[in-house]
C-alpha positions in Angstrom: 112.6 26.2 99.2 111.6 30.4 99.1 107.8 31.7 99.4 106.3 34.2 98.0 107.6 36.5 94.8 110.6 38.5 94.3 108.1 41.1 92.9 107.1 44.2 95.5 103.1 44.0 95.3 100.9 47.2 94.8 98.7 49.0 97.3 101.5 50.0 99.8 102.0 53.8 100.4 105.3 55.2 99.7 107.6 54.6 103.1 106.0 50.9 103.3 107.3 50.7 99.3 110.6 52.2 100.6 110.7 49.7 103.3 109.5 46.9 100.8 112.4 47.7 98.1 115.1 47.3 100.5 113.6 43.9 101.7 113.7 43.0 98.3 117.4 44.2 97.9 118.6 42.0 100.8 117.1 38.8 99.4 113.3 38.9 100.6 110.2 37.5 98.8 106.4 38.7 99.0 102.8 37.8 99.4 99.8 39.9 98.9 96.8 39.5 100.9 93.6 41.7 100.7 94.9 44.6 103.2 98.5 43.0 104.0 101.8 42.0 102.6 103.6 38.9 104.0 107.2 39.4 103.4 109.9 36.2 103.7 113.6 36.4 104.8 115.9 34.1 103.1 116.6 32.3 105.7 113.1 30.5 105.6 112.3 31.5 109.2 112.0 35.1 109.5 108.4 36.9 108.5 107.3 40.3 108.4 103.7 42.2 107.5 103.6 45.3 105.8 100.0 47.0 106.0 98.5 48.2 102.9 96.4 50.5 104.8 98.7 52.2 107.5 96.6 53.8 110.5 99.7 54.1 113.0 103.2 55.3 112.1 104.6 53.1 114.9 103.6 50.4 112.6 106.4 51.2 110.1 108.6 52.3 112.8 108.4 48.8 113.9 108.9 46.7 110.9 111.5 48.8 109.8 113.4 48.1 113.3 112.6 44.2 112.8 114.1 44.5 109.5 117.0 46.8 110.6 117.8 43.6 113.4 117.4 41.3 110.7 120.4 42.8 108.9 122.7 43.3 111.5 122.5 39.6 112.3 122.8 38.7 109.1 125.5 41.2 108.4 123.7 43.2 105.4 123.7 46.9 105.4 119.7 47.6 105.3 119.9 50.8 103.2 117.1 52.3 105.2 
């Protein structure tokens, strides 16, 4: 059973929103917390955390890399 909602929560910056849109297009769902958005893959076991208040560009690169790896493992075009 999928967790979260297919709607991307508000409060993400431009780069994080673009990543979340690519995740949503790949079937991920989202839950909004106080300062983070939790993303859940359609496989039911993969998760990611997206920051609403990013202070380090490396966090975005790491999240994008994790999403790209997941896409590669599942033969999906990441689109980002």
